[in-house]
VODOZA-396010 format. One line per field, with one value per residue: residue in three letters; x, y, z of N, C-alpha, C in turn. Coordinates in steps of 0.1 Angstrom, whole numbers, plus 5000, padded with zeros to 4 digits. Each point is the difference from the previous one (the first is absolute). Example, Ala and Ser with C-alpha at 12.3 -4.5 7.8 and 13.67 -1.06 7.14 Angstrom:
// VODOZA-396010
r <- c(ALA	SER)
nx <- c(5132	4996)
ny <- c(4943	5011)
nz <- c(5078	4993)
cax <- c(4991	5009)
cay <- c(5012	5011)
caz <- c(5000	5000)
cx <- c(5009	4992)
cy <- c(5012	5011)
cz <- c(5000	5008)
//
This chain:
// VODOZA-396010
r <- c(MET	THR	SER	ARG	SER	LYS	GLY	PHE	GLY	PHE	VAL	LYS	PHE	ALA	SER	GLU	GLU	GLU	ALA	SER	LYS	ALA	ARG	GLU	GLU	MET	ASN	GLY	LYS	VAL	LEU	ASN	GLY	ARG	VAL	ILE	TYR	VAL	ASP	ILE	ALA	LYS	ALA	LYS	GLN	ASP	ARG	ALA	ALA	ASP	VAL	VAL	PRO	ILE	ALA	ARG	GLY	PRO	PRO	LYS	PRO	VAL	GLY	ASN	THR)
nx <- c(4962	5005	4987	5012	5002	5000	4995	4996	5001	4995	5020	4991	5008	5005	5019	5006	5010	4990	4991	5008	5006	4987	5003	5017	4993	4992	5002	4992	4999	5006	4980	4997	5014	4993	5007	5003	4994	5003	4990	5008	4988	4992	4993	4990	5004	4994	4989	4995	5012	5002	4993	5001	5000	4987	5000	4994	5004	4997	5010	4996	4985	5004	4996	4993	4991)
ny <- c(5185	4993	4992	4991	4987	4991	4991	4995	4985	4989	4992	4996	4995	4996	5004	4991	4995	5000	4999	4991	5001	5003	4992	4989	4997	5002	4992	5014	4998	5009	5003	5005	4995	4994	4996	4991	4987	4988	4995	4986	5000	5003	4986	5001	5003	4987	5008	4991	4996	5014	4994	5014	4993	5001	5011	4999	5006	5005	4994	4990	5006	4997	4994	4999	5002)
nz <- c(4973	4998	4994	5002	4995	5020	4989	5011	4994	4992	5000	4990	5001	4984	5004	5008	4990	4991	5010	4994	4980	4996	5009	5003	4991	5008	5015	5009	4994	4994	5004	4990	5006	4999	5010	4996	5007	5001	5009	5003	4989	5016	5000	5003	5007	5010	4995	5003	5004	4989	5000	5004	5007	4999	5000	5005	5008	5015	5010	4997	5015	5006	5002	5011	4992)
cax <- c(4998	5004	4997	5010	5000	5011	5009	4991	5005	5000	5003	5001	5017	4994	5005	5000	5010	4994	4998	5018	4999	4987	5004	5017	5004	4991	5001	5007	4999	4989	4994	4995	5004	5001	5002	4987	5011	4989	4999	4985	4990	5003	4991	4992	4993	4988	4998	4989	5005	4998	4981	4994	4980	4993	4998	4988	4996	5002	5007	4994	5007	5005	5003	4987	4989)
cay <- c(5015	5004	4994	4992	4987	4992	4987	4984	4989	4982	4992	4984	4991	4985	4987	5008	5012	5018	5007	5006	5012	5012	5002	5008	5017	5008	5006	5012	5007	5011	5000	5007	5009	4990	4985	4988	4993	4986	4985	4988	5000	4997	5001	4998	4998	5006	5014	4995	5002	5016	5006	4997	4999	5010	5003	4993	5009	5000	4984	4993	5002	4994	5002	4996	5016)
caz <- c(5005	4990	4989	5000	5001	5001	4994	4998	4995	5000	4986	5001	4990	4996	5012	5015	4997	4995	5008	5013	4999	5004	5014	4999	4992	5002	5017	5000	4987	4997	4983	4996	5014	5013	5002	5004	5010	4997	5006	4999	5007	5007	5002	5007	5018	5004	5012	5002	5012	5003	5003	5011	5002	4992	5024	5000	5009	5010	5001	5008	5014	5000	5021	5007	5000)
cx <- c(5017	5002	5004	4995	5004	5008	5002	5002	5001	5000	5001	5012	4995	5008	5007	5013	5000	4996	5013	5004	5000	5005	5003	5000	4989	5000	5008	5004	4991	4995	4990	5000	4997	5009	4993	5004	4996	5004	4988	4990	4996	4980	4990	4998	4992	4992	4988	5008	5001	4991	4997	4981	4998	4991	4983	4993	5006	5000	4988	5006	5008	4997	4985	4995	4990)
cy <- c(5003	4998	4996	4990	4994	5000	4990	4995	4994	4999	4985	4995	4990	4992	5012	5004	5010	5003	5004	5004	5014	5006	5008	5011	5010	5005	5008	5010	5014	4999	5012	5017	4994	4988	4990	4989	4987	4994	4993	5002	4989	4994	5007	5003	4994	5005	4991	5001	5008	5006	5002	5004	5013	5000	5001	5011	4999	4983	4997	4993	4982	4987	4995	5010	4995)
cz <- c(4986	4987	4993	5001	5004	4992	5000	4985	5001	4985	5000	4993	4996	5010	5009	4993	4995	5014	5013	4994	4996	5016	4996	4990	4998	5011	4998	4988	4999	4990	5002	5016	5011	5002	5001	5001	4990	5003	4999	5010	5010	5004	5007	5014	4996	5009	5009	5014	5010	5003	5014	5004	5004	5019	4996	5012	5013	5000	5014	5011	5005	5017	5000	4992	5004)
//
């Protein structure tokens, strides 16, 4: 709605040392008028566990029919 990017980005570093240094130096700083937050990326969760079954019409009657 604002025509502004959400600002997500991912950066890979050659070493954990460099990554930690960048995180310490850049987290909470202002960049182009916006505060940036630097954190370690989390592994994507398995979305198969979150899938809701698709309804296929009314439930079948239960009992002696």
